[in-house]
C-alpha angles and dihedrals in degrees: 000000000000115000136167126262087248087068093060109098108232096006091131093045096053119088103230090194087075090063095044099093089050091050092052091050089051090048091054085070102027095051088079091063117083094228092056102036097093100045091042093049091050092047089067089061097054122102102240092204094059107087094190093051092048092050091046089051092059094042092049100044106032141054119211115229118193110231115228134185126242090267090053092251115139101203126086143155123290116195132173139236137182145181110266131203118229131184115236153149139220090236135046115254145107110004092349101093103127117084130215108208137219122222109287117233093235094059110108121201114197117192104211093194090074089067101023114031091191088067093063113160090021118121133174122215122199147125134244118254112177103318096331134088108227130181114282120251117288118228091264091049091051092053095043094047098034084231097166099052108143094020096092114137100180138344122235134191102237130054097200091048088053091050093050089047086063090050091050092046098223142024148153129271123204104212116222097213102049101019085230119142115220131184120238108204131194111269107165146330132229094242098247117126119258115253124190115243087200089059088048091057093044094050090053094049093247093121135018115241092252090053095054096096123123088263092050092049092049090052091051090047093053092047095050108047093159092058099043097108091045089057095046092048090057085080106060091188116102129188126210123207143209125207120242132183112252096232098165116020091194091066123082125233119279114267129208090285089063096244130106114270120242117224112250091357103069126073135184115233140173103267091207086075108021121042114240112251096026124131111249127191111219126200113187139112137267115272112289094355144084092236108126119251107189120161149133112267137178121234098228106143146040134210142198091243096044101095119145140050100264096042129107141165114218115219109224098182133239132332144021098308091053088046092054090053094043093047095058099037113114105134138154114248150161130227135207118190115212111219127185115265 
């Protein structure tokens, strides 16, 4: 539903200059699309240091549209994610007993939009058995059948860290041998739906809802070594990685749009409802508090758990402090997508 900028709570208080680098990275992709050519071309003429000029640019060239759910509600869940740092090795040994895996050769990815345009952004994953395509292995199947033997990319020293790396989608690994830090980026997924292991523990009375943060789950995991694989298998989804050189440590990992994410200015969305690359105004609150968090973001990523119109994952950046914020973020929020006039 189109609204005016005056309807955006906190629009005048946010500094839009902080979102400008993220906008320009979005425009590096969007400028190829007719709808975005004019606003993206004009963006390159704006003085990024002039707050008034940046604000006027958005108000002149975009119309905010409040995002609503199928039931017409306008509130949804806002979670957080970040880029973690793990300790690892190129070979198995000592503390390095948990593998990160590359994409297996037998994983098929079928883009349904090539046959059915109405199924844009929908993909099927599977494998060939005989003359049929069947679902790819779930996480539990992979473990039970040792289906990924020989597909190890790196080895890390902590199984729950490796699991949360899959939830985050990308991260960095400090290699023991060379002291080099490399980036492991999302490469593919096994096609099974994401299921929250926090919800699994809550449903079984193992944790209270308010304890089901990343920190609470890690504490349960450490206290229940005999049940660790049971917990991990509660999420059948599995993410495969590729290694990338960490050319510029100040830049975030690439999101689904194909551009580096900007800390606290990039969000992951469901592209069925919000176009990738678009500016989005977010009104929510700081993790675990009622303190308002209202700012202009860029929709530059997607995620297995990000499924709905009013649903977003807020990228906090790299490192442990970002991880603390992301791990406890489960806030109510509203979204307005800014579309070119």
